[in-house]
N, C-alpha and C positions, 0 to 999 in steps of 0.2 A: 541512899535514895532520898529524894526530897519531895516525894508525892504527898498530897493531902489525903488524909483518911476520912472516911465517912463519919467517924466519931468526932472529928475536928469541926464538922459543919453543923451549924444550927439549922436544922431542917424543918422546924415547926412552921406549918402553913405553906410549905414548899412542895412542888411536884418533883419527885425523885425517880429517875429512870435508872433501874438496876439491870445491868447486863450480867446475867448468871450463866453458869454452865449446867444445863438441865438435860444434857444429851445422854439420857439413860438407856441402858440395854433393855430390849423388849423381846418377847417371844414371837412366834409366827402369827399369833392372833393379836399382837399389839399390846399385850399386857406387860407392864413393867416388871422386870425380874430382879432389879437391884435399884433401890431408891437412894443410895448413898449420896449421889450428887444433889438430889433434891434436899435431903437433910442438911447437907453442908451449906446450902444457900440460905437456910432459914435464919441464922443469927443476924445477917445484914438486913434482911427484910423486916424481922421483928424489931430491930433497933430503930430503923427509920419510922416504922409505924408507931412505936411506943413514944417517939419524940415528936409526934404530930405531923408527920409527912403524909402526903398522898403518894402512894407507891405504884409504879408500873414496872413490871419485870418481864424480861424477854430472854430468849435463848435460841440457839439453833438446835435442831434435832435431825439426825441423819444427814443425808445428802440430797436435799430437794432440788428440783429444777427451778431456777429463778423465774418468778412470774406465774408459777403454776402450783397451787397448793393442792396436794393429793391427801386423801384421808390418812394415809400412812405417815405423812409428814406433820400432822397436826399435833399441837401441844395440849390437846384436849385432855388426854389421860394424865399428863403432867400437872395440869391445872387442878384436876380432880384430886390427885394425890397430895399436892401442896395444900389444898383446902382441908383434906383429912388431917394432915399433920398440924396445921395451924388451927384446926377446929373452927373454920369459917368458910364461907363460900368465896371462891375465886373466879370472877367472871373472865372469860376468854374473849379477847377482842380481835376480830379479823380486819384487814384493810385499815390499819391503824396509822400509817405513816403521816397522813395529812390531818390527823386529829379528827374531831367531830364531837358529837354530843357526849360520848363517853368521856372525853377529856375535859370538856367544859364543866361537866357535872362532878368531876373528882373533888373530894373534900378531904380534909385531914382525917387520917385513919382508914381511908379507902385503899383497896388493893385490887389491881387488875393484872391479868397476864396478857401480853401482846403476842400474837401468833408468830410462829417460827420466823425468826428474823432473816434466815437465809432464803426465804421465798421472795423477799424484796429485791427488785432489780437493782443491781449496783452494789449489793452487800459485799460480795466476795472481792469486787474490784476496788473496795475502799472509796466508793464514789462520794465526792465532796457535796454534790447537790443533794443526794440522799441524806448524808450526815447533817446538813443544815436543816433539812425538813424535820429530822428527828430531834435536833437540838431545840427546835421551836416548841416541842411538846413538853419540855421540862425546864426546871430551874437548876436542878443538880443532876449530873451524870455520875453514876457510880459503877465502876467495873469490878465485879466480884467473880470473874471467870478466869482464873489463872491458866486453866487448861487450854484456853484459846489465845493466850498472851503472845504466842509466837507468830500469830497471823495478823496481818494488817488488813482488817475488814472494817466496814463502815461502823458497826456497833462496838468494835473493840479498839478502833484507832481514830478514824476521822471524827467521829462523834465527840470523842474526848477533846479534840482540838476546838470544836465550835460551840460546845455547851458553855453556858455562863460559868458554871462551877464544875470542875472535874475532879473526882476523887477515887480512891481505892476502897473497896469493901473489906470487911474483916477477914474473909477467906483469902483473898488475893494478898493482903498485907501479911497475913500469917505465913503464907507460902514463901514469900520473898524473904521474910525474916528467918525462917527455918533454913532455907537454902543458903542464905548469906552466912548464917552461923556455921553451917556445915563446910562451906568452901572458902570464905574470906579469912576468917581467923579461927580455924578449927582447933579443937583440942587434939593433940597428937598422941599416938600415931593415928593418921587418917587412913582408913581402909575403905576402898570402893569395891563393891561386888556387882559385876555386870554379867548378866546371862541373857539367854534368849536364842532364837534360831539363827539370826543372820548377823554377821559382822559388818555387812555393807551399810546397815542402817545406823551403826554405832561406831564406825571406824574413826571418824574425827573426834568423837567423844572419848574413845579409848585413848587416843593420843593425848588429848587435853588432860584427861584424868591421870594418865601415867606420869605426866609432868608434875602433877600437884600432890599425888597421894604417896604414902609410904608403902602401901601394898595394894595391888590391883588383882583381885580374884576374878577369874573368868569362868563361865560355865556354859552349858548347852552347846548349840552349834558354834558359838563363838570360840569356846574352848577347843572344839574339834579342829577348827581352822588353825588355831595357834599350835595345836599338837602337830598337825601336818606341816606347818611352817618350821617346827623344831626338828623335823625329820622322823617323827613317829608314824607308825602305821595306824590308819583309822578305818580300814575296811570299807563298808558301805555307809558309814556314818554321814550325817548331814554336814557338809563343808561347803565353803565357797572357794574353789580351787583358784579362781582368778584373783583372789585377794591374798593369796599365800605370801607373795612378795611384800605386800604392805604389812601383813602380820609379822613377818620375819623382821622387818625394819623396826617395828615397835619393840619386839623382844631384844633386838640388838641395841636399840637406843636406851632402853631402861632395864639393864640386866639386874637380876635379883629382885625386881619389883613384882614380877608376874609369876607366881607359883603355878605351874601346870600340873594337871592330874598325873598321879603315878599309877593309879589303878582306877578302873571304871566298871560300870555295870552294863553288860551287853545283852543283846537279843539278836536273833536272825530275822525277825520281822517286827514291824512297828504296830503293836497291838497290846491292849491291856492284859490279855491272857498269854502273851508270849513268855516262854520260860526265860528267866533272867539268870545270867552267870557273871560272876565277878572275875575280872582278868587284869593282870598287869598290862600296862600300856604296850609293852614290847611283845605281848603274847596275843594281840588282837588278830583274828583270822580275817581272811578276805571277805567272808560273808557276814561278819559281825557289824552291828550298829551300836554305837555308843549312845546310851539313853540316860545315864546318870554317872555321877562321880562315885568312886568306890570307898570302902571303909577306911583304908589307910589314908587316902586323900582327905577324907572328912576329919580324921584324927589330926592330920597336920594343920588343917585350917582352923580348928577349934581354938588353939591358943592365940592365933593371930587375931581372931574376932574378940576373944575374951579380953585381950590386952589393949584393944583399940580405945582411943579417946573419942573418935568420931567415926561413924559408919554411914556410908551412902550406899543404898541398895536399889538396883534396877534390874530385874529379870531373874527367873529361876535358873538353877544350875543343872536341872535335869527335867525329864518329862514327868513332872510331879502329878499331872492329871491321872497317870497310871500308878496305882499303889506300889507295884513292884519296882518302880523307878522314881519313887518319891523320897527316898531316905536322905539323899543329899540336900534337897531343898528344905526338907523338914529339919534336918540338923542345923543348917545355916540359919533358918528362921528362928529356931529355938535358942541358938547361940546368941544371935543378935538381941533377942528378947531378954536373955539372962545377963547380957553385958551391961556394965555401968556406963558405957559410952553413950553420947548423944547420937541417936540413929534417925535417919530420914529415909523413907522408902517411897518409891513412886513407879507408876506404870501399871497397866491393866493386869498383866499376868502376875506381877508382884503382889498386887492387892488381892488377887484370887488366892495366891499361896498363903498370904497372911491370914486370910479368912479361913482357909482349909485347915491350917495348923493351929488356929485359935490363939494367935499372939497379938491380935489387934491392939489390945490395951497396954501392951508392953513395948511398943515401938514409939520412939520419941515423937516423930511427926510422920504422918502418912499423907502424901500428896495425891490428890485426885487427878493430877495431870499426867499426860504421857509425853507427847512431843515437846511441850513447853518445858517440862521437867528435864528432858534430855538436852535441849538447846541451852538451858540455863547452866547445866553441868558443864557443857562445852565452853561456856563463856561468851556465847553470842548475846547480842543486844536484842531483847524482845520488844517488838514495836509497841505493844499495848502498855508496857511498863515505861518505855522511854517517853511516850507522849504524856503520861501522867506525871512523870518526873519533870518534864519540861513545863507543864502547866503549874506544877507546884512551885517551881523556882520563880516563875513569872509572878505568881500571887505574892510570894514572900518579898520579892524585889519591890513590888508596888506598895506593900505594907510598910516597908522600911524607908 
């Protein structure tokens, strides 16, 4: 990658526009329940401020209707929490696209938050006119929101094209470097662990990974669909019957690469208090639901993980939210943490599992992204990264 980094830019006296990912989860009363993404945005903001920039930061939050800011869509709570973490006041600016007194008064060391960028008309359509208006607000555009890199929107894509200087923030750069290390020249064996409910959302990723990795471990509803494709009984388990042919094709194309469960933990109803029973795959009854991998399967996977050189993890291997069906995901997370391999994990459920089992500090790199993480694994070009790379090449060509 040839993109410019924020650390490469002399920002003293300049106005820096940072596109962060502050799309944090909130409860029914609007209170932030997890500030991980706010904390992850702080290094880039602090760096720019420390080097004398005037900083404006924005993000999307939820799914607002363009042109209509509702109280539930406001970044007010995010601005308050960012201020608490930085121990300073962070002013929230509404109707900011055309500038104003707030912008003309910005001085070195100042920090403001610009209201939810997805409220602006044309944001999701990657509107050029909107991007040019926003480019007039700043001297430097910095994208530090890897989680949105797979979307071509005005603040993630077009703005990077029209800003005088466009660069990547430290979080985005670190994500790209970690993913590149895991996929481009990985230490072998390369092991991927992909779980979750649906194979449909990850089918092309599974094909791409199967071609790259030495072992592809599948779990959750994805494993159930592969089991059905292999001819096993799955009872009333979550499966995608219409994708059995595709799953069978992956198994046939990559024999020996995808170890399927040999035993599972079942229940006859989906509930935290449902009685759990361990069964061999060939003993699953018609009313059974597979909710976790079994102890023999866990035992077979442990050496694979322990001997890996690189591990990529996306998705739990069971219904880890229910303690009776959490053993598989717990064992996998602890094995990854204990491994000497370089490990990278991403996706909301994966992060929740990492937190639940207390292995956060022992994972090589934890990505805050979901969709972008998966699309990068698949090998797709991410629009926000591509435009930064393009601008970086242009700058270096002019310099030479």
